[in-house]
C-alpha positions, 0 to 999 in steps of 0.5 A: 760098517767102518768105525768113526770118530764122531757122530755123523751122516754118511752116504753108502753107495753101491757098484756092480762094475767098479765104475758107476756107483749108486747112492743108497737112500731111504726114500722116506728120510732122504738119508743114507746112514747116520753114525751116532754116539752110543747113549750111556745111563748115569743115574735113575730118579727116583730109583725105587717104588713100591710094588703097588705104585701108581700107573703114572709113576715116572722115572727120569734117566739121566745120562748121555748121547740121547736123541731122536732119529725119527720125526715122532722119536718112535725109537726111543725106548726104555727096557725094564728086565734081567732076562730076555724072557722077562723084558718089558718095553716102555715108550721114552720121551726125550727131554734133552741129549742128557735126560729121558723119561719114561713110566714105570711098567706095572709088576707083580712082585718085589724085585730089582730090575735093570733099566736101559735105554735105546735111540734106535729101538734095537741096541740098548745100554749096558750100564747095569742101572737099575729100578727096584719094586720094593714091598719088604718081607723079612724071612730070616735073621742071623745069628740067633744069639747076640752078644750082650755089649751089641758087637753082633753083626747081623744079617737079615734075609728076605725079598723086597729089599731096594738100596733106597739109602734109608734102610732101617732095622727094628728090634722089637718083641711082639708080646712085650714091646721094647724100647731103647733110650725111650724110643724105638730100637732102630739101627741103621741097615746096609743094603747088600742085595735084594735079598740081604740087609746087614745091621748090628745089634744093641748093647743089652743095657740100652734095651728096656720093656716099654710097659715097665721099663726094666732092663731085657 
């Protein structure tokens, strides 16, 4: 198909002799061919949820170019997944040309999946927007030795991390709980990817045993 500058409806015709031209029309819609503006996904809200989330969890997908070109909007779809083998397709609901909604499919493990939208049931957006299924579990943290002045950068490895904007890391002792300034020893953590968080250590002078108040 030749390219055009904007959305429009056009008539396709064919000829066998270069003289008589015949319209090619869909008998169900009465239309020939429609050009549409390619949709784009700008944001997803919420962008994460627990693996054991409710079956009725709905996300709102904001963007541009959303539309329905059939009466029942059957071609408007959301696609979850990072590879063709794991794609999950969900029927979407059109709220406006800049907003669609779809239910979050059930998923069995922590992961971060790309979420894309199609308005024709075939071609999907490719804007790298994601939905994260979180159920965090720490596998390792490094380094194992921390500087007494609290200057050590600590990397946490695990599964089930999502970019919530509220990631925290807690320092504690299973046998003798710790406190910092009278409260929990909590530091802000920075999301790197679904398996990595970065944080920093505490100065040793700020850490006390909760039971005795003695310095660690």
